[in-house]
N, C-alpha and C positions, 0 to 999 in steps of 0.2 A: 504594456504591450512589448513583446520581444523585438529586439533589433538584431538584424543579422550583420555580423562582421563581414567586411569585404576584404578580399585577399590583395587588393592594390589600391592605389589612389584613384584609379580610373573608375572605380565603382563596379568592378567585375564581380560576378557572384563568388561567394566564399566556397571553398571546397567542402565536400561532405564531412570532413573531419573538423571543420571550425565549429565553434559553438555559438549559440544565441545568447545575447546579453539580456538577462532578466533581472528583476528585483525580487528577492525572496524575503519572506517575513518569518519570524519565529512564531510557533503556535503551540498551544497546549492541548493537543488532541488526545483524548482518552481512547484506548484500544484494548480489546481482550488480550489478556496476558500471553496465552499460548500462540495467538495469531501473530503477535509482536515478535516473539522468539523465533517463529518460522520465517518471518519477513527479514529480521536481522541476519539470520543464518544464511538465507538465500542471497541477500545483498552481499554478505561476506564472500560467498562462493563466487559471485560475480565480480568481486573486487570493486564494488561500488557503494556509495552512501545509501543509507536508508531512505533519505530524501530523494535521491535520484531515482531509486527503485519505485517508490510511491508515485512520483511525478509521471514516470513512464507508464505504470499501471493505469493511472487515471487518464492520461492523454490517449492511450490505446482505447480505453472503455468509451471515452467521449466520441471517438471516431468509429465505434462499434467494431473494433478489431481485438484480436486476442493478443495479449501482451507477452505470452509464453509459447515457446516451441514445445514439441512433443517430449524432447529431452529434459527441458526445464520443468515440465509438468511432472515427469518421473522423479526428479530431484525433489520437487515440492512435496510429493506424496510421501517420500521417504522422511523428509524433515517433519511433516505432519505426524508421522508415526513416532518419530523420536521424541517429539514434544508433546505427544498426546493430544493433538488437536483433531477433534472428531467433528468439527463443524464444517458445513458446506454452504453453498448458495441459499439453500432452503432455510438456513437459520437467520438470514439476513432480516433486519428489522424486528426480530424477536428476542434479541439478547437483552438481558436486564442485569444490572450489577447485583452482587450478593446482598449488600446492605439495603438496597431499594427492594429486592425481592423478599427478603425476610421481613421487612417492615410493612410491605403490602400484604403478606399473608397474615401478619398479626392483626392488621386492621380488618381484614376480611373475617377473621375467626372471632372478633369481639362481639359479645352479645350487645343487642341494642335495647 
């Protein structure tokens, strides 16, 4: 659970510029290659870490809020074009890795 830093010993609320103290863990998440390139490039444009960007996206999604302004969405669209990312929300839960896809199609095409 996040703890809020206080700005004084009296326990007064921290200013909006203060950070929340959290415990982060290293994870080995697999992600589509072009999607990662777009995320990294966007994080670089915003001068933030990929981790901070992902946490922000997820926290906004959990609150049913959009994480991006109209201007950010324009930049993301440009980055998607640069990196050849032609996937949208409709591709969610349909992605399959190349090695898995090719072995599945071989299994399906084998005569029984």
